[in-house]
FIVEX-221928 format. One record per residue (C-alpha): x negated, y negated, z negated. Coordinates in steps of 0.05 Angstrom, whole numbers, plus 5000, padded with zeros to 4 digits. Example, Ala and Ser with C-alpha at 12.3 -4.5 7.8 and 13.67 -1.06 7.14 Angstrom:
2
475450904844/472750214857/
end
This chain:
182
640536372055/646236812092/651237292064/647237932060/641337632022/646237341970/649738001961/642838401958/640537881904/646338021864/645638781868/638338681836/640738251786/645438791761/640139271762/636538861706/632338501761/628939081782/628739391857/632340031867/627740691863/627241011924/621841601943/615441451914/608641731919/604641511857/596941521859/596741691780/599542301751/607142171736/608642751693/603942571630/610442691584/613541991586/619042241627/620741511652/620641181712/616841591764/616942271728/619042791777/615942441838/610142821883/603042701877/599942821948/593242611932/590543271933/593543571996/591143442069/594243572132/590144012182/591744102254/589844712281/589644762364/588245462386/588345322462/582344702446/579045182400/578944592350/582044352277/582143592251/585243272190/591042772212/593342422156/599642212193/602342842187/604142712116/609842312148/611242702207/606842182252/600542562270/597542402336/600543002372/607542882342/608042142363/612542012426/615742722423/622742892409/622643492368/628544042379/630944552334/631145102384/624145422403/627445652469/628044952495/620644852502/618445412537/611645092559/609844782491/602744852474/602145162403/599344762345/598944942274/600344432215/596744692159/597544412086/591444522052/591244301973/584644221940/583944361863/578644431806/576745071770/571745041719/569944381743/569144621815/573344401872/576544941914/582245061965/587945231920/593745221974/594145332041/600545402084/601845402157/606545182200/608045282274/609144702328/609544682396/609044072441/610144002514/607043302524/609143312600/617143302580/615142962515/619143522476/617643932422/619044472373/618044542293/622344732236/622944122188/625144562133/619445042144/614344422148/617344182082/617344832041/610545012061/608044322040/611044521969/608445261974/601644941985/602444431930/603945041886/597845401907/600645891946/597546262016/602246242073/597646432136/601247042154/604846842220/598046472245/594846882306/587747182295/583946592338/587646082293/585746392228/579246372252/579145672272/581945482208/576745862169/570745542207/573644912196/574944952119/567645262109/564244742150/568544212115/565644452050/561145122038/562344981966/568944951963/569945572007/565445931963/569345681896/575445961930/579646571919/578147161949/585747241974/584246612017/578146922047/581847562062/588247222092/583846852141/579847432160/580347682229/576748322221/
end
């Protein structure tokens, strides 16, 4: 056993034999009133990241985006300045939260974030604070699609409808209007 393992084990013993509590994503409801370990953690079971590609004319779910590791984000260095990626291809990362009302599923929160990627130079632009804040807004049942262009809104609306016509019909009229391009 080396020095670092011994020191780490001593720290664990000081904590009562428990390992430190980092960021946890729990599958059960952590807000059931007990207020103990896990209270206040995020439950991401009902949120899905959808990538909208207006140039390609399609949309798809990419669960890797939950950890900023979607297929289009891999092997790309993201910069904070949009002007540094002048030839970037536009993508929208859309956080979609699903909930139940009166026993019926519906699209409860939809929040879009802009992202540009230039695969040739392996550089991209995205605002990480915007991505985190919009994920939070989606979880709070908000609609944030006002920055999306009409073509992207249409692609997203068609994707949500084709994914589940029932959820689309059960969704608020505000969502239908926000994604309407007419």
